BAFI-3210 file (N, C-alpha, C; in Angstrom, 3 decimals, decimal comma, padded with zeros to 6 digits):
// residues 309
n [1|2|3|4|5|6|7|8|9|10|11|12|13|14|15|16|17|18|19|20|21|22|23|24|25|26|27|28|29|30|31|32|33|34|35|36|37|38|39|40|41|42|43|44|45|46|47|48|49|50|51|52|53|54|55|56|57|58|59|60|61|62|63|64|65|66|67|68|69|70|71|72|73|74|75|76|77|78|79|80|81|82|83|84|85|86|87|88|89|90|91|92|93|94|95|96|97|98|99|100|101|102|103|104|105|106|107|108|109|110|111|112|113|114|115|116|117|118|119|120|121|122|123|124|125|126|127|128|129|130|131|132|133|134|135|136|137|138|139|140|141|142|143|144|145|146|147|148|149|150|151|152|153|154|155|156|157|158|159|160|161|162|163|164|165|166|167|168|169|170|171|172|173|174|175|176|177|178|179|180|181|182|183|184|185|186|187|188|189|190|191|192|193|194|195|196|197|198|199|200|201|202|203|204|205|206|207|208|209|210|211|212|213|214|215|216|217|218|219|220|221|222|223|224|225|226|227|228|229|230|231|232|233|234|235|236|237|238|239|240|241|242|243|244|245|246|247|248|249|250|251|252|253|254|255|256|257|258|259|260|261|262|263|264|265|266|267|268|269|270|271|272|273|274|275|276|277|278|279|280|281|282|283|284|285|286|287|288|289|290|291|292|293|294|295|296|297|298|299|300|301|302|303|304|305|306|307|308|309]
n.u [001,978|003,115|001,712|000,746|-001,746|-004,323|-005,814|-004,604|-003,994|-005,737|-007,654|-010,398|-011,691|-010,254|-007,740|-004,242|-001,967|001,116|004,124|003,566|001,943|-001,580|-004,888|-007,175|-010,234|-013,670|-015,989|-018,492|-018,042|-017,627|-015,708|-013,977|-012,520|-010,140|-009,092|-007,311|-007,414|-009,220|-008,677|-006,815|-004,005|-003,903|-006,807|-009,311|-007,800|-007,399|-008,240|-011,670|-012,689|-014,343|-014,475|-013,150|-012,156|-010,908|-012,281|-015,002|-015,104|-014,858|-017,313|-019,019|-018,935|-019,933|-020,476|-018,944|-019,064|-016,662|-015,562|-013,352|-011,082|-009,136|-006,543|-005,253|-001,969|-001,183|-001,841|-003,938|-005,683|-007,034|-008,792|-009,187|-011,854|-012,862|-015,561|-017,500|-017,372|-016,716|-014,192|-012,932|-010,805|-008,139|-006,064|-003,069|-002,067|000,814|003,425|006,111|006,829|007,179|005,664|003,566|000,150|-000,571|-001,773|-003,263|-003,498|-003,424|-004,214|-005,262|-005,812|-004,764|-005,704|-008,358|-009,624|-012,439|-014,309|-014,402|-013,897|-011,192|-009,898|-008,025|-005,014|-002,791|000,216|000,157|000,692|000,672|000,264|000,932|000,476|000,371|-000,226|-001,254|-002,256|-000,965|-002,141|-004,743|-006,325|-009,007|-009,839|-010,032|-008,088|-006,915|-004,690|-001,694|000,308|003,394|003,390|003,686|004,157|004,234|005,303|005,713|007,426|005,836|004,428|003,697|004,228|002,449|001,677|001,488|002,812|001,528|-001,198|-002,585|-005,435|-007,608|-011,085|-013,140|-015,730|-016,653|-016,083|-015,671|-013,919|-010,750|-008,481|-006,870|-005,114|-003,982|-001,825|001,195|003,370|006,339|006,652|007,220|007,939|008,209|009,766|008,594|008,114|007,341|006,402|006,787|005,121|002,105|000,578|-002,368|-004,396|-007,789|-009,751|-011,408|-014,971|-014,110|-011,353|-009,309|-006,443|-004,578|-004,118|-002,327|-001,180|000,989|004,088|006,180|009,151|009,552|010,662|011,958|012,556|013,962|012,542|011,737|011,033|010,156|010,355|008,421|005,659|003,839|000,849|-000,916|-004,214|-006,657|-007,353|-007,136|-006,443|-004,379|-002,192|-000,526|-000,422|000,602|001,935|003,820|007,006|009,028|011,907|012,414|013,874|015,379|016,431|017,559|020,439|022,075|020,098|018,453|016,207|014,484|012,383|009,441|007,844|006,473|003,905|002,115|002,038|001,077|001,432|002,652|004,735|006,723|009,859|011,841|014,631|015,189|017,008|019,008|020,227|022,658|025,850|026,592|026,215|023,096|020,559|018,462|017,244|017,151|015,792|013,080|011,340|010,387|009,021|007,303|006,236|007,468|009,291|012,757|014,679|017,248|017,943|019,684|022,396|024,790|027,184|026,704|024,840|022,282|022,165|019,264|018,348|017,796|016,081|013,344|013,142]
n.v [-027,906|-026,628|-026,406|-025,059|-025,488|-027,714|-029,036|-029,662|-028,432|-026,521|-023,990|-023,727|-023,967|-022,387|-022,343|-022,547|-020,623|-019,461|-017,871|-016,116|-015,419|-016,022|-014,619|-015,953|-016,664|-015,545|-017,996|-017,879|-016,409|-016,113|-017,630|-016,291|-016,904|-015,510|-015,159|-013,988|-015,067|-017,110|-019,631|-022,048|-023,957|-027,242|-028,430|-029,567|-029,909|-027,692|-024,921|-024,092|-021,156|-018,194|-015,614|-013,159|-010,668|-008,579|-006,492|-007,350|-009,528|-008,183|-006,631|-008,675|-009,309|-009,326|-006,797|-007,148|-009,849|-011,308|-012,073|-013,653|-013,073|-014,707|-014,190|-015,157|-015,311|-012,763|-010,079|-007,293|-004,976|-002,658|-000,236|-000,488|-000,310|-000,421|-000,195|000,558|-001,984|-004,141|-005,930|-007,498|-009,659|-009,778|-011,918|-012,335|-015,118|-016,154|-017,497|-019,392|-017,419|-014,941|-014,026|-011,873|-010,895|-008,333|-005,013|-002,326|000,625|002,666|005,187|006,805|005,738|002,825|001,326|001,964|002,444|002,907|003,888|001,424|-000,917|-002,740|-004,108|-006,469|-006,801|-008,784|-009,994|-008,619|-006,582|-003,206|-000,572|002,581|004,861|007,518|010,888|010,284|008,981|005,790|003,863|004,298|004,948|005,528|004,336|002,211|-000,036|-001,793|-003,976|-004,155|-006,344|-007,788|-006,545|-004,657|-001,404|000,505|003,534|006,258|008,299|010,495|011,449|014,049|016,828|016,026|013,483|009,920|006,691|005,091|006,123|007,440|008,925|010,945|010,742|013,197|013,820|012,291|011,358|008,873|007,553|007,576|006,699|005,108|002,931|001,084|-001,332|-001,531|-003,696|-005,478|-004,821|-003,261|-000,117|002,070|003,996|006,573|009,829|011,695|011,350|008,700|007,536|008,791|010,698|011,979|014,662|015,759|018,582|020,997|020,632|018,114|017,894|016,363|014,005|011,101|008,229|005,765|004,022|001,560|001,140|-001,014|-002,711|-002,313|-001,543|001,267|002,731|004,577|006,934|010,196|012,538|012,954|009,907|009,315|011,380|013,796|015,541|018,347|019,979|022,560|023,977|021,545|019,494|017,698|015,607|013,350|010,924|009,014|006,860|004,301|003,844|001,503|-000,610|-000,301|-000,066|002,589|003,194|004,851|006,452|008,798|010,746|013,990|014,333|012,267|011,745|013,721|014,861|017,015|018,406|019,170|020,597|018,963|016,511|013,075|010,218|007,328|006,801|004,263|002,001|001,858|001,798|004,060|004,754|006,451|007,923|010,234|012,866|012,586|014,870|017,608|018,490|016,466|014,547|015,494|016,435|018,663|020,774|018,830|016,018|013,712|011,019|010,079|007,492|005,216|004,433|003,789|004,753|004,591|005,018|004,263|004,359|006,981|010,171|011,537|013,483|016,259|016,474|016,887|019,423]
n.w [-003,386|-000,269|003,031|006,102|006,877|008,274|006,375|004,072|000,834|000,964|002,781|004,750|002,351|000,512|-001,844|-001,119|-002,260|-003,509|-001,900|000,226|003,431|003,870|004,438|006,665|005,449|006,166|007,026|005,735|003,486|-000,020|-002,557|-005,342|-008,558|-010,643|-013,925|-016,672|-019,138|-018,858|-018,305|-016,412|-016,542|-018,366|-020,274|-018,281|-016,147|-014,788|-012,393|-011,938|-013,447|-012,614|-013,239|-015,627|-015,435|-012,697|-011,848|-012,309|-010,610|-008,141|-008,158|-007,820|-005,211|-001,572|000,796|003,967|004,128|003,967|001,596|-000,884|-003,465|-005,735|-007,888|-010,912|-012,482|-014,978|-017,203|-016,378|-017,648|-016,153|-014,130|-011,031|-008,707|-005,382|-003,665|-000,833|000,159|002,657|004,330|002,237|000,524|-001,683|-003,477|-005,067|-007,088|-006,964|-009,163|-008,211|-006,562|-007,775|-010,211|-010,061|-010,577|-012,900|-012,701|-014,222|-016,270|-019,230|-018,512|-015,668|-012,190|-010,739|-008,555|-006,532|-003,345|-001,488|001,207|002,484|004,601|006,191|003,936|002,313|000,462|-001,317|-002,797|-005,382|-008,257|-008,933|-011,390|-013,156|-015,962|-016,383|-015,067|-012,383|-009,170|-008,209|-006,689|-004,201|-001,084|001,193|003,284|006,328|008,373|006,484|004,651|002,870|001,385|000,345|-002,191|-005,299|-006,250|-008,846|-010,105|-012,478|-015,109|-015,753|-013,537|-011,390|-008,972|-006,079|-006,640|-006,054|-005,487|-003,663|-001,792|001,147|002,044|003,586|003,611|001,963|002,857|004,888|008,114|009,055|007,463|007,517|006,463|008,038|010,583|008,846|007,258|005,654|004,157|003,432|000,721|-002,522|-003,555|-006,055|-008,819|-009,190|-010,481|-008,872|-005,705|-003,200|-001,142|000,218|002,896|003,514|004,745|005,349|004,416|006,460|006,795|007,751|008,618|009,754|009,947|009,034|011,071|013,252|011,501|009,958|008,424|007,179|006,504|003,871|000,504|-001,076|-004,076|-006,820|-006,650|-007,307|-005,741|-002,303|-000,473|001,512|002,313|004,061|003,637|004,300|005,015|004,567|007,580|008,908|011,820|012,313|010,618|010,268|012,401|015,269|013,959|012,668|011,188|010,213|009,707|007,012|003,669|002,301|-000,761|-002,747|-003,668|-001,707|-001,659|-001,774|-000,264|001,742|003,691|004,241|006,553|007,830|008,299|010,343|013,595|015,581|014,635|015,245|015,941|015,095|013,593|012,972|013,019|010,246|007,108|005,202|002,188|002,107|002,033|002,986|005,420|007,057|007,481|008,905|006,571|004,690|006,035|006,839|009,501|010,722|013,312|014,378|016,521|015,873|016,366|015,634|015,560|016,128|013,405|010,327|008,239|005,527|006,788|009,377|012,596|012,753|014,139|015,018|016,618|016,242|014,103|014,326|015,185]
ca.u [002,314|003,086|000,920|000,629|-003,115|-004,428|-006,649|-003,863|-003,745|-006,935|-008,036|-011,671|-012,096|-009,456|-006,370|-003,142|-000,983|002,312|004,817|003,203|000,760|-002,856|-005,785|-008,150|-011,552|-014,914|-016,636|-019,583|-017,674|-017,533|-014,254|-014,000|-011,294|-010,079|-007,986|-007,660|-007,491|-010,354|-008,268|-005,434|-003,558|-004,534|-008,181|-009,775|-006,846|-007,264|-009,334|-012,748|-012,576|-015,540|-014,364|-011,944|-011,707|-010,885|-013,500|-016,193|-015,210|-015,234|-018,658|-019,852|-018,650|-020,813|-019,876|-019,000|-019,221|-015,450|-015,237|-011,987|-010,820|-007,899|-006,181|-004,077|-000,894|-001,505|-001,999|-005,274|-005,737|-008,214|-008,780|-010,125|-012,502|-013,483|-016,382|-018,560|-017,270|-015,920|-013,651|-012,638|-009,407|-007,659|-004,828|-002,451|-001,629|002,153|004,053|007,529|007,095|007,520|004,814|002,373|-000,661|-000,194|-003,081|-003,096|-004,040|-002,644|-004,738|-005,969|-005,380|-004,984|-006,582|-009,028|-010,339|-013,082|-015,381|-014,383|-013,103|-010,601|-009,582|-006,602|-004,383|-001,537|000,833|-000,370|001,363|-000,164|001,115|000,207|001,286|000,061|-000,061|-002,344|-001,813|-000,980|-003,176|-005,304|-007,410|-009,488|-010,413|-009,346|-007,809|-006,443|-003,350|-000,961|001,409|003,993|002,747|004,491|003,431|005,104|004,979|006,251|008,014|004,767|003,929|004,193|003,871|002,155|001,158|002,169|002,637|000,454|-001,652|-003,508|-006,037|-008,830|-012,341|-013,429|-017,037|-017,118|-014,966|-015,567|-012,967|-009,604|-007,168|-005,996|-004,953|-003,473|-000,415|001,867|004,528|007,020|006,334|008,209|007,460|009,291|009,657|007,725|008,778|006,917|006,831|006,590|003,886|001,533|-000,446|-003,136|-005,558|-008,904|-009,973|-012,623|-015,318|-013,609|-010,351|-008,229|-005,538|-004,393|-003,593|-002,228|-000,721|002,257|004,860|007,190|009,913|009,330|011,810|011,660|013,669|013,592|011,634|012,521|010,783|010,247|009,834|007,138|005,466|002,559|000,230|-002,050|-005,322|-007,048|-007,959|-006,812|-005,797|-003,319|-001,987|000,208|-000,385|000,797|002,228|005,072|007,807|010,157|012,475|012,295|015,060|015,292|017,557|018,155|021,704|022,384|018,950|018,400|015,059|013,926|011,109|008,972|006,617|006,321|002,720|001,332|002,670|000,463|001,750|003,647|004,836|008,060|010,703|012,841|015,075|015,193|018,257|018,913|021,375|023,388|027,107|026,792|025,459|021,752|020,230|016,910|016,731|017,046|014,782|012,316|010,354|010,428|007,858|006,415|006,775|007,813|010,731|013,645|015,664|017,645|018,040|021,097|022,930|025,994|028,209|026,259|023,614|022,136|021,598|018,185|017,648|017,311|015,285|012,000|013,147]
ca.v [-026,705|-026,942|-025,504|-025,433|-025,854|-029,272|-029,472|-029,780|-027,175|-025,504|-023,755|-023,148|-024,098|-021,532|-022,912|-021,696|-020,317|-018,518|-017,994|-015,295|-015,828|-015,573|-014,376|-017,038|-016,011|-015,827|-019,222|-017,600|-015,750|-016,934|-017,553|-016,077|-017,175|-014,672|-015,376|-013,127|-016,039|-017,991|-021,086|-022,281|-025,363|-027,912|-028,674|-030,560|-029,962|-026,354|-024,540|-023,443|-019,747|-017,628|-014,131|-012,908|-009,375|-008,392|-005,714|-008,184|-010,237|-007,179|-006,305|-009,707|-009,463|-008,806|-006,232|-007,735|-011,368|-011,836|-012,757|-013,732|-013,099|-015,296|-013,684|-015,730|-014,236|-012,157|-008,500|-006,854|-003,530|-002,297|000,797|-001,117|000,416|-001,093|000,944|000,067|-003,435|-004,396|-007,223|-008,161|-010,138|-010,085|-012,413|-012,772|-016,506|-016,152|-018,623|-019,269|-016,222|-013,857|-013,633|-011,261|-010,264|-006,904|-004,343|-000,867|000,974|003,786|006,357|006,553|005,062|001,385|000,825|002,955|001,785|004,065|003,561|-000,086|-001,267|-004,084|-004,732|-007,102|-007,038|-009,635|-010,681|-007,886|-005,412|-002,121|000,330|003,453|005,430|009,044|011,650|009,684|008,157|004,390|003,262|005,410|004,508|006,479|003,336|001,907|-001,417|-002,576|-004,632|-004,275|-007,345|-008,432|-005,874|-003,796|-000,158|001,031|004,798|006,553|009,602|011,516|011,812|015,318|017,325|015,087|012,117|008,868|005,203|004,636|007,285|007,375|010,109|011,046|010,976|014,485|014,129|011,340|011,206|007,423|006,944|008,376|006,040|004,911|001,540|000,254|-001,912|-001,864|-004,441|-006,455|-004,331|-002,580|001,255|002,476|004,637|007,825|011,143|012,711|010,793|007,294|007,224|010,193|010,588|013,433|015,179|016,369|020,029|021,355|020,283|016,932|018,475|015,408|013,229|009,638|007,662|004,351|003,211|000,826|001,012|-001,801|-003,713|-002,186|-000,989|002,530|003,007|005,281|007,919|011,545|013,317|012,352|008,555|009,389|012,685|014,116|016,718|018,783|020,591|023,770|023,841|020,072|019,671|016,928|014,901|012,048|010,709|007,673|006,059|003,563|003,581|000,777|-001,775|-000,110|000,313|003,729|002,716|005,777|006,870|010,173|011,642|015,239|014,402|011,041|011,958|015,047|014,611|018,211|018,972|019,833|020,668|017,987|015,228|012,519|008,824|006,827|006,376|003,571|000,687|001,971|002,066|005,128|004,553|007,667|007,998|011,642|013,023|012,943|016,061|017,914|018,806|015,239|013,884|016,705|016,165|019,841|021,198|017,867|015,260|012,427|010,598|009,442|006,861|003,820|004,355|003,686|005,001|003,841|005,314|003,890|004,973|008,430|010,902|012,307|014,386|017,632|016,372|017,471|020,853]
ca.w [-002,481|001,150|003,872|007,496|007,339|008,265|005,287|002,836|000,029|001,080|004,216|004,569|000,922|-000,309|-002,122|-000,518|-003,338|-003,396|-000,710|001,398|004,250|003,408|005,368|006,764|005,161|006,786|006,607|004,938|002,372|-001,382|-003,325|-006,802|-009,173|-011,800|-014,922|-017,855|-020,322|-018,557|-018,040|-015,746|-016,875|-019,532|-020,186|-017,403|-015,048|-014,179|-011,555|-012,609|-013,462|-012,471|-013,786|-016,452|-014,971|-011,476|-011,430|-012,253|-009,319|-007,053|-008,237|-007,345|-003,688|-000,679|001,914|005,252|004,044|004,042|000,328|-001,324|-004,887|-006,112|-009,208|-011,440|-013,101|-016,231|-017,292|-016,232|-018,045|-015,386|-013,142|-010,021|-007,666|-004,372|-003,016|000,005|000,297|003,850|004,677|001,080|000,366|-003,008|-003,456|-006,360|-007,033|-007,508|-009,595|-007,950|-005,746|-008,690|-011,199|-009,531|-011,539|-013,166|-012,699|-014,509|-017,694|-019,853|-017,925|-014,394|-010,945|-010,894|-007,538|-005,596|-002,251|-000,771|002,144|002,504|005,760|006,331|002,689|002,305|-000,881|-001,167|-003,977|-006,428|-008,782|-009,534|-012,129|-013,886|-017,021|-016,491|-013,905|-011,471|-008,111|-008,646|-005,697|-003,179|-000,100|002,323|004,231|007,509|008,718|005,361|004,551|001,607|001,633|-000,839|-003,340|-006,069|-006,754|-009,863|-010,812|-013,850|-015,276|-015,948|-012,209|-010,832|-007,707|-004,913|-007,021|-005,232|-005,719|-002,639|-001,120|002,235|001,919|004,343|002,909|002,080|003,315|005,860|008,934|009,398|006,546|007,632|005,967|009,301|011,026|007,665|007,279|004,369|004,569|002,493|-000,532|-003,233|-004,011|-007,061|-010,142|-009,254|-010,591|-007,763|-004,339|-003,079|-000,344|000,675|003,899|003,281|005,556|004,582|004,842|007,334|008,096|008,315|009,303|010,464|009,058|009,129|012,431|013,619|010,259|010,016|007,255|007,715|005,729|002,424|-000,231|-001,820|-004,949|-008,044|-006,256|-007,493|-004,588|-000,998|-000,385|002,263|002,509|004,541|002,927|005,109|004,197|005,304|008,982|009,474|013,166|012,316|009,149|010,307|013,820|015,921|012,740|012,699|009,909|010,660|008,982|005,544|003,058|001,378|-001,474|-003,605|-003,050|-001,415|-001,940|-001,138|000,593|001,986|004,373|004,526|007,445|008,561|007,962|011,450|014,946|016,359|014,161|015,992|015,509|015,325|012,505|013,645|012,350|008,816|006,324|004,144|001,367|001,982|002,675|003,503|006,702|006,944|008,215|008,873|005,302|004,054|006,975|007,365|010,545|011,446|013,907|014,680|017,639|015,314|016,804|014,631|016,535|015,836|012,034|009,931|006,810|005,194|007,800|010,727|013,134|012,522|015,234|014,602|017,754|015,780|012,977|014,367|015,862]
c.u [002,239|002,284|000,966|-000,773|-003,441|-005,274|-005,938|-003,645|-004,837|-007,079|-009,336|-012,165|-011,214|-008,095|-005,394|-002,175|000,041|002,890|004,353|001,980|-000,541|-003,780|-006,913|-009,513|-012,677|-015,506|-017,786|-019,287|-017,548|-015,985|-014,583|-012,650|-011,266|-008,836|-008,276|-007,854|-008,641|-010,025|-006,951|-005,055|-004,252|-006,039|-008,349|-008,863|-006,895|-008,460|-010,464|-012,751|-013,924|-015,621|-013,165|-011,431|-011,873|-012,100|-014,840|-016,265|-015,436|-016,728|-019,518|-019,748|-019,672|-020,213|-020,023|-019,012|-017,836|-015,086|-013,815|-011,890|-009,356|-007,637|-005,001|-003,236|-001,484|-001,507|-003,504|-005,377|-007,092|-007,840|-009,732|-010,548|-013,284|-014,210|-017,472|-018,570|-016,284|-015,391|-013,476|-011,192|-009,206|-006,274|-004,229|-001,797|-000,228|002,635|005,631|007,754|007,472|006,342|003,476|001,532|-000,507|-001,516|-002,688|-003,578|-003,179|-003,055|-005,384|-005,253|-005,699|-005,790|-007,118|-009,822|-011,009|-014,272|-015,555|-013,362|-012,444|-010,303|-008,100|-006,272|-003,076|-001,060|000,421|000,650|000,571|000,734|000,227|001,084|001,135|000,183|-001,219|-001,625|-001,904|-002,128|-003,485|-006,304|-007,672|-009,950|-009,391|-009,051|-007,445|-005,075|-002,907|000,216|002,021|003,619|003,984|003,682|004,377|004,624|005,614|006,779|007,032|004,268|004,562|003,661|003,513|001,553|002,022|001,971|001,497|000,113|-002,762|-004,185|-007,336|-010,021|-012,783|-014,783|-017,547|-015,950|-014,840|-014,402|-011,664|-008,306|-006,136|-005,963|-004,647|-002,156|000,101|003,198|005,096|006,769|007,356|007,486|008,503|008,874|008,772|008,539|008,327|007,364|006,315|005,192|003,363|000,493|-001,046|-004,366|-006,527|-009,187|-011,217|-013,854|-014,714|-012,338|-009,500|-007,444|-005,641|-003,753|-003,315|-001,868|000,658|002,873|006,065|007,841|009,629|010,562|011,177|012,870|013,185|012,693|012,348|012,229|010,966|009,727|008,507|006,980|004,042|002,074|-000,984|-003,072|-005,770|-007,820|-007,927|-006,094|-004,597|-003,364|-001,496|000,374|-000,098|001,064|003,663|005,656|009,014|010,646|012,520|013,695|014,822|016,544|018,081|019,275|021,814|021,299|018,956|017,323|014,505|012,592|010,757|007,702|006,482|005,004|002,121|002,141|002,266|000,738|002,807|003,722|006,374|008,580|011,839|013,354|015,222|016,713|018,060|020,278|022,219|024,815|027,508|026,010|023,897|021,404|018,834|016,408|016,422|015,914|014,092|011,118|009,986|009,020|006,891|006,978|006,991|009,226|011,482|014,765|015,956|017,741|019,502|021,187|024,240|027,153|027,906|025,041|023,531|021,557|020,541|017,440|017,284|016,408|013,905|012,044|012,434]
c.v [-027,088|-025,901|-026,032|-025,754|-027,336|-029,781|-029,578|-028,506|-026,163|-025,248|-023,042|-023,136|-023,210|-022,107|-021,877|-021,655|-019,250|-018,539|-017,110|-015,844|-015,262|-015,336|-015,547|-016,353|-016,347|-017,044|-018,986|-016,876|-016,605|-016,656|-017,397|-016,287|-016,225|-015,058|-014,747|-014,013|-017,003|-019,414|-021,066|-023,746|-025,945|-028,087|-029,752|-030,693|-028,665|-026,077|-023,848|-022,027|-019,150|-016,192|-014,043|-011,548|-009,312|-007,581|-006,414|-009,077|-009,301|-006,968|-007,417|-010,081|-008,844|-008,156|-006,923|-009,255|-012,091|-012,682|-012,589|-013,876|-013,690|-015,008|-014,485|-014,883|-013,956|-010,699|-008,239|-005,369|-002,965|-001,108|000,157|-000,172|-000,421|-000,093|000,353|-001,364|-003,751|-005,793|-008,176|-008,589|-010,417|-010,660|-012,817|-014,185|-016,486|-017,517|-018,451|-018,103|-015,034|-013,299|-013,101|-010,901|-008,816|-006,225|-002,878|-000,656|002,238|005,038|005,952|005,799|003,583|000,857|001,940|002,189|002,908|003,328|002,067|-000,552|-002,629|-004,860|-005,265|-007,285|-007,784|-009,924|-009,917|-006,847|-004,388|-001,106|001,440|004,047|006,868|009,683|011,364|009,034|006,616|003,713|004,282|004,636|005,480|005,580|002,859|000,339|-002,348|-003,012|-004,589|-005,107|-007,890|-007,949|-005,014|-002,550|000,546|002,385|004,957|007,951|010,768|012,040|013,083|015,723|016,225|013,734|011,037|007,516|004,580|005,851|006,918|008,632|010,090|011,432|012,458|014,891|013,257|010,924|009,718|006,739|007,896|007,806|005,723|003,364|000,606|-000,198|-002,136|-002,516|-005,318|-005,970|-003,486|-001,286|001,912|003,303|005,796|008,978|012,034|012,019|009,374|006,996|008,538|009,885|012,043|013,512|015,646|017,753|019,951|021,226|018,925|017,208|017,574|014,795|011,782|009,200|006,194|003,457|002,650|000,672|000,188|-002,774|-003,670|-001,591|000,220|002,783|003,743|006,310|009,387|012,508|012,634|010,888|008,488|010,835|012,821|015,427|017,180|019,433|021,671|023,349|022,383|020,424|018,831|016,160|013,430|011,803|009,265|006,535|005,547|003,383|002,829|-000,308|-001,507|000,188|001,430|003,720|003,688|006,425|008,394|011,112|012,986|015,166|013,028|011,068|013,440|014,916|015,779|018,968|019,647|019,710|019,417|016,534|014,487|010,824|008,370|006,271|005,712|002,309|000,735|002,119|003,091|004,883|005,788|007,448|009,376|011,841|013,449|014,140|016,450|018,352|017,567|014,288|015,125|016,420|017,479|020,209|020,132|017,087|013,853|012,206|009,888|008,854|005,408|003,604|004,397|004,240|004,269|003,845|004,819|004,422|006,480|008,973|011,778|013,190|015,663|017,654|016,963|018,713|021,828]
c.w [-001,077|002,004|005,191|007,971|007,388|007,218|003,977|002,126|000,129|002,611|004,065|003,191|000,032|-000,528|-001,581|-001,780|-003,260|-002,043|000,447|002,169|003,595|004,713|005,509|006,469|006,083|006,204|005,677|003,656|001,149|-001,803|-004,819|-007,461|-010,486|-012,688|-016,165|-019,137|-020,124|-018,330|-017,398|-015,887|-017,978|-019,279|-019,187|-016,182|-014,161|-012,998|-012,366|-012,322|-013,442|-012,875|-014,670|-016,193|-013,540|-010,980|-011,342|-010,977|-008,068|-007,003|-007,718|-005,922|-002,830|000,487|003,289|005,438|004,155|002,764|000,031|-002,802|-004,980|-007,535|-009,802|-012,288|-014,481|-016,122|-017,296|-016,517|-017,372|-014,460|-011,990|-009,106|-006,716|-003,538|-002,166|000,151|001,453|003,748|003,363|000,976|-001,133|-003,004|-004,801|-006,233|-007,730|-008,047|-009,255|-007,135|-006,422|-009,455|-010,677|-010,698|-011,647|-013,495|-013,116|-015,855|-018,058|-019,168|-016,564|-013,283|-010,957|-009,775|-006,586|-004,563|-001,499|000,005|002,226|003,448|005,620|005,079|002,700|000,885|-000,669|-002,588|-005,250|-006,960|-009,388|-010,191|-012,783|-014,966|-017,205|-015,215|-012,921|-010,309|-008,721|-007,862|-004,542|-002,361|000,880|003,409|005,361|007,627|007,592|005,509|003,121|001,878|000,519|-002,151|-004,077|-006,449|-007,595|-010,489|-012,080|-013,970|-015,508|-014,692|-011,888|-009,464|-006,475|-005,395|-006,420|-005,870|-004,990|-001,890|-000,036|002,425|002,580|003,443|003,171|002,677|004,475|006,861|009,502|008,554|006,561|007,213|007,099|009,670|009,832|007,903|005,892|004,644|003,372|001,027|-001,150|-003,927|-004,825|-008,135|-010,228|-009,462|-009,626|-006,318|-004,334|-002,389|000,198|001,676|003,796|004,174|004,702|005,189|005,722|006,319|008,656|009,265|010,186|009,381|009,464|010,534|012,375|012,425|010,625|008,544|007,500|006,580|004,265|001,824|-001,189|-002,800|-006,294|-007,811|-006,442|-006,305|-003,235|-001,094|000,348|002,580|003,123|003,920|003,835|004,267|005,135|006,538|009,480|010,863|013,198|010,861|009,377|011,786|014,176|014,912|012,918|011,426|010,403|009,725|007,487|005,009|002,110|000,513|-002,495|-002,999|-002,958|-001,842|-001,130|-000,047|000,585|002,554|004,561|005,286|008,420|008,542|009,091|012,780|015,922|015,856|015,016|015,400|015,683|013,995|013,104|012,840|010,851|008,303|005,311|003,390|001,057|002,668|003,098|004,787|006,442|007,840|008,294|007,553|004,420|004,823|007,626|008,272|011,203|012,010|014,391|015,986|017,037|015,776|015,740|015,503|015,969|014,318|011,576|008,398|006,633|006,063|009,175|011,258|012,932|013,825|014,801|015,669|017,265|014,570|013,006|015,087|014,901]
res [m|l|t|n|f|p|n|g|i|t|s|f|g|v|p|v|t|g|p|a|p|i|s|v|p|n|g|n|g|k|v|i|y|v|d|a|t|g|q|v|g|p|p|g|a|g|v|e|i|t|a|t|t|i|q|a|a|i|n|a|c|t|s|g|a|g|d|t|i|l|v|f|p|g|t|y|n|e|n|l|v|i|s|g|i|n|y|l|t|i|i|g|c|q|v|g|g|y|e|r|p|d|v|g|d|a|t|g|t|a|l|t|i|t|e|s|q|g|v|v|i|r|n|m|r|f|y|n|e|d|n|s|d|v|a|i|t|d|s|n|g|g|v|f|d|n|c|v|f|d|g|n|a|a|m|t|v|n|k|a|c|l|a|f|q|v|n|a|t|d|d|a|y|t|a|s|e|n|v|v|q|n|s|l|i|r|g|s|a|a|i|g|m|r|f|q|a|a|a|a|p|i|g|v|g|t|t|h|n|v|v|a|n|n|r|f|i|g|i|t|g|a|d|i|k|s|v|t|a|t|s|a|t|y|t|f|q|t|t|q|v|s|g|n|q|f|m|d|f|n|k|a|l|y|l|k|l|d|a|q|s|s|d|n|g|l|v|s|g|n|f|f|a|s|d|t|s|l|s|a|s|s|i|d|l|s|g|t|s|i|a|f|a|g|n|f|a|s|a|g|i|v|d|g|t|g|f|n|a]
***
């Protein structure tokens, strides 16, 4: 494997696997290898495996230490919960840039991140099979990179492939300052990505998130939607949505970010697979200060000056 790091195929003791960039771990953090079969490669030639489930590896991590979990390809029938663990990194060790580890089960949410700041997830696939969110976080400063979030036909109403939802009881966790990039969001009979405020007394929404260079496909409802809550003062603020491909052809509704009058942000440089005129009904930013500029559909650049009216 090739790497730009001076120490060959490792950096600070962590093997560099797969085509995507990795985070440089804290020098004090431990590295946990996960493989469902307990072995990688022929006997004597593989990496020593210290866990056979991802949840066991998560449970062995220390908050704030900068621990790294390396997950080898396979199917992991788990509902992962990361709770109260800051600065954790989980990396799927892809083979040939394709074979991401698969995480999910017949029921429930595949990944829940709660009260855990700065969690980084790379090269993983998450799926669900019932009417649940595929992945949900209330935490700040996270990164989802080169991941797949697969929904299903059983999802209804506001269930999402990836949800950013403010913690209902603690305003330190507002699902803010996260980055979702280079990922695939697909197959939901409900919505693709949800941004959701918390009701009073928390009463705020998400801020400063970046959604960049992702693909949305096979989503029945809105690809991205904001959902407000009782007495919330805002839902979707100072968030950037750029460079994404909204690939469902001639959808009735791509974006519904109309939750609050104080919502603001930028939707720029995206492609919408529509050869009909996009309008305020298909790009619903009504009553907000969210700017829609420099976006394209099949016919060319889209004039979005009235979409937030």
